[in-house]
N, C-alpha and C positions, 0 to 999 in steps of 0.2 A: 317532794321536790325541794332540794336545798338550794338556796340562793347564796352562792359563794361571793365573798367580798371582792368586787372588781377594783374598788378604789385603791386598796393596798397594793395590788399587783401592778396596776398601771402607773400610779404615782411613784412607786418605788423605782420603776425603770427610769422615769424622768429624773428623779432625785439623784440617781447614780450617774447621770450624764457628767462626764468630765468637764470641768469649767475651764479647762485650758487644753490645748492640743497636745500632740505627742512631743516628747523631749526635743527641744529645738537645737539644731546643729547648723551653724552658718559658717561661711568662709568667704574671704575675699580672694582675689587672685594671689596665689602663693608666689612669693619671690624665691630667689635662689637661696636666701638665708633661712635660718631656723624659724619654725612656726611660733607665732606669739599667740598664746592661748588665753582667752578670756572666758569667764563663767557667768551664767545668768540663772537665777532661780525664778523661772517663769511662774511656777505655782504660787510662790510668795508674792511676786509682783502683782499677779492677777488678784489674789485674795486681799491685798492691802490697797490696791488702786481704787480710786473713786468709781471708775466705770465698772470694775469687777464687782464691787459691793452693790452697785446699782443693779447689775444683771442678777445677782444672787437674790436681792430683795424683791425684785419684780417676779422672779421665778417662784419664790416662796409665797408671795401674795396670790399669784394666779393658781398655784397648786392648791392653796388653801381654799380658794373659791371653787375649784373643780372638785375637791374633796367634799365640800359642803353640798354641792349640787348632786354628787353621787350618793351621799348619805341620805338626802331627801328622797331621791328616786328609789333607793333600796328600801327605805322604810315603807314607801307606798306599795312597792311590789310585795314586800313581806306581809303587809296588811291585807292585800288582795289575795295572797296565797292562803292566809289563815281564813279569810272570809269564804273562799271557795271550799276549803276543807270543811268548814262548819255547815255549808249548804249541800254537801255531797249527798246526804240522805234524802234531800228534797228534789234532787235532779235525776233525770234518767241517765243511764250509762252513756248514751250518745251525747246528750247535752253536757254532761260532766267532762267528757273527753274533748269536746269542742272548746270548752272554757279552759281546760288544762293546756291545750295546744296554743290557744290565744295568749295565755299567760306566759308560756314558755317562749313564744315569739317575742313578747315584750322584753323578757329577760335577755334574750340573745341580742335584740336590737340595742338595749341599754348597754350591755357589755361591749358591743362593737363601737357604740358611740363614745364610751369612756376611753377605749383604746385609741380611737382616732384623735380625740381631744388631747389625750396624754402625749401621743406621738407628735401632734402639731406643736404642743408646748415644748417638747424636747427638741424638735427641729428649730423652733424659734430661738431657743437658748444657744444651740449650735451655731445658728446664723449670726447671732449677736457676738458670740465668741470669735467667730471668723473675722468679723470686722475689727475686733480688738487686735487680733493677730496681724491683720493688714497694717494697722496703725503702728504696731510694734516694730515691724521690719525696718522701716527707715530710721527709727530710733536706734535700733541695733547697729545699723550701718554707720550712722553718724558717730556713735561712741567708739566703734571699732576703728574708724578712721582716725579719730582724735587720739586714741591710745596706741595706734599702730598695730592693732590686733589683726591676726589673719584667720583665726578659727575661734568660733564661739560655741561652747558646750553648755547644755543645760545641767544644772546642779545634780539632777537625778542620775546622771551617768558618771558622776565623779565619786570615786570610792573614798578619798580622803584628801584633805588639804585644799588649797586654792582660794582661801579667804581673801588674800591680798589681790587676787585676780577677779574678784566678784564685782560686777558692775550693776547689780540689782538695784541698789539705792538710787543711782543716777537714772536708770531706766524708769523706775517708779516715779521719780520727780518729773521727768519729761513727759511721761504718759499722762500724769495728772494735769499737766499744763496743756496737753493736747486735747484730751477729752475727759469728760466727767460722767457721761451717761450715754447709753444706747438703748433704744426701745426694744423690749423683748415682746415680739409679736408672734403669736402662734401661726404656723404656716403648714398647710397640708402638703403631703408629698407631691401631689399634682401641681400645686402652686409653685413649689420649690423647683420642680422640673421646668415649669414654664419660665421662671425667672432665669434659670441657668441657660435655657435655650435662647432667651432674649439678651443674654449677656449681662444681667443685672446682679 
């Protein structure tokens, strides 16, 4: 029986979670005149912001702890697997099969637990990111109003040019003034559904 590494699979999924949402496109009520386009590099703003760095650091620390926990459990399971293999000649076929089944159940339970904890961490990061996005929207609206902008595009959808229309630096400044950290707290799918149901 081979004990495949669950740590790498589960944490890789969490590590690949986007730290910012889909390309942002906002607009104010369009007037009869031509559109005034502004540009925001949300990825850069998030990466450079104090709150974005805080979220990333918290994720890395929690992922590291989860990885250490998983490595310890895997080592125990592997040791038990080897011990069972060594004892095989001393056990009846029936007893050996019972011990094999019990070990296999422990492996399955461990893998499920790691997947659930990884998913909870992933959802926790997503929830923290969502709060940052909520904080960004009024900042976008304020700057668009100040500059007379009618449409705001994310830099990722701009093919070329637009540096003179980029408001990223000002958004970053205001975001840092508004918030510096948000707790990344793992949340299970069931808890997330309950929060959404209660309007939290």
